[in-house]
N, C-alpha and C positions, 0 to 999 in steps of 0.2 A: 739591356742597354740598347739604345738606338743611336745611330750615327747622325750627326747634324749636317753632314755633307761637307764640312769645311776642315776636316782632319781632326776635329775634337770629338770627345765622347761625352755624352750626357750620362751621368751616373745617378741613379735614383736610389736613395736610402730609405728604408722603412724602419721605424723604431716602434716597438710595442712596449707599452708600460708594463711593469711587473706587478701591477695591482689587480690584474685580472679583469679590468674594465673593457679591454679590447680597444682602448684608445690608440690611435695610430697617427703618426705625423709623416708626411711625404716631403722630401726635400730634394731638389735638383741641384747638382753641383757640377760645374764645368771644369774639365781638366784637359791640359794640352802640354806637350813637350815644348812647343814654341813659346808658351807663356812662362816657362820656368827656366830662365837662363842659368840658374845655379845647380841644375841637375848634373850630378857627376856620373859618368859612365866608367865603370871599372872593367878592365879586360886584361887577361894574362898576355904576356909577351912571348913570342917565339925567339926573340933575340937576347933576352936577359937570362941566360942560362948559367952564368958563372955561379958556382957554389951550390947549385941545385943537385940533390941526390935522388936517385931513382932505384927502385927494386922491380925486378921482373920475375914473377912466379910462373914458371913454365911447366905445363903438364907433359909428361912423357908419353901418355896415351896418344896415339896418332902422331908420333914424333916426326914422321916424314913431313908433316904439315907444320907442327909447332916450331920446328927448327927454322923453317923458312920464315915464319912470322917473327921469330926472334931476330934472325938476320936482318929482316927489313927494319925492325925497330932499332937495332944497334946501328945500322947504317944511317938512319934518320937522326938518332941522337948525335952521332958523329958530325953529320952535315950541319946540325944546329949548335955545334960547339960545346956539347956536353962532354966533359972529360970521361974517358973510359974508367978511371978509378972512382968515379962518382956513380957507377952503375953496378949493382949486385944482381946476379942471376941465381935464382933458387929453383931447383928442380923438384917436382912432386909427382906422385904416381899418375894422377888424373885430375879432371876438372873439379871433382867434388872436394878435393883437398885445397884448392886455391884460396877459398874464402878464409879458412882458419889461419893459414900461413900469412895471407895478406893482412889480416887483422893483427897478428902478432908483430909483423914487421912495422905496421903503422903505429902501433902502441909503443914501439921502441923509440920513436921520435928521431930516428936516424935518416928518414926519407921524406922527401917533399911530395912524391907521388909514387903509386904502385900500380903495375899493370900485370894482368894474368892471362896470357894467351893459352887457349885450349880450343879443341875442335870436337864437335859432336856431329856424327853422321847418323841420319835417321835410319832406323832399322825397321824390322817387322813387328816390334813390340812397343809397349808404352815406356820402356826403360829410358828411351831418348828423352821423352818429356820430363820424366822425373829427374834425370841428371841435369838437363838444361835449366829447369826451374830451380833446382837446388844450387847450382853453380851461380845463377843470377842472384839468388837470395843471399848466398854467401858473400859475394862481392859487395852487394849493397850493405849488408850487415857490417862488413869490415870497414867500409867507407864511413858509415854513421858512427860506429863504435870507436874507431881510432881517431877520427877527425882529420884523417889524411886522405886526399883524393885517391880512390881506387878505381881504375879505369876498367870498364867492362870489356873484356876481350874474348868472349866466347863466340866462336864461329858456329853457326847452326846451318848445316848443309844437308842436302838430300843425298849426295853421293860424293865419292872421293874426287871425281873430276871437278865438281863445284868447289870443293875445299881447296884443291891445288890452284884453281883459277883465282881464288881470293887470297892466296898466300904467295903472290908473286907472278901469277899467270896473267891472263888477259883482263882480269878484273882488278889488277893492281895488287898491292900488298897491304892488307888490313893491319899488319903489324906496324908498318910505317905510319899509317893513319892514327893508330892508338898511341904511338910514341909522340906524335904532334899534340894529341889531346893531353897526354901526361905532362908535356912541357908547358902547355898553356895553363893547365890547372895548377901545376906547381908554382908557376910564376904568379898567377892570380892570388893564390893563398899567401905566398911569401911576400909579395910586394903590396898587396892591397887588403888582405883579410886577416892580418896577424892580430 
């Protein structure tokens, strides 16, 4: 793709015939947002939270951090008018278990979004990489298999200081950020993608 310099893109398509002759046709097609006034932009809302239900699957491993992430999320849900009775918190042993529980919760069709906070701190072995990759795959699998947005909330940190800084310290609270993502995705699905 080459840019024409005026905000439009030139898209070149190449079609090969299926008869094995090697025949090819090149065609240029111009596309632009400015030329398509009927384009709809769909976006979740942070203010349309009434009736949205959320599940939070919290890992007890490194609970000193996950509790702070949960508190940040619950505070954010409250600030954005999500009713406390529309939030269920489920505790699991560690990050590896979040995926299967998130999938089960998603398939129950009781929730509009699910978030799973956990923390992994790099150690001296490859265990860290295996657990982080498995947790990420589990959340993605839950997301795809249940059809309910499952928000990736695995903090990957080099040490406990970094983890605490990301759970309400000088780097903010990633739990609060994930709650905003959950609200936006729940709203997008509920109001635009049903």
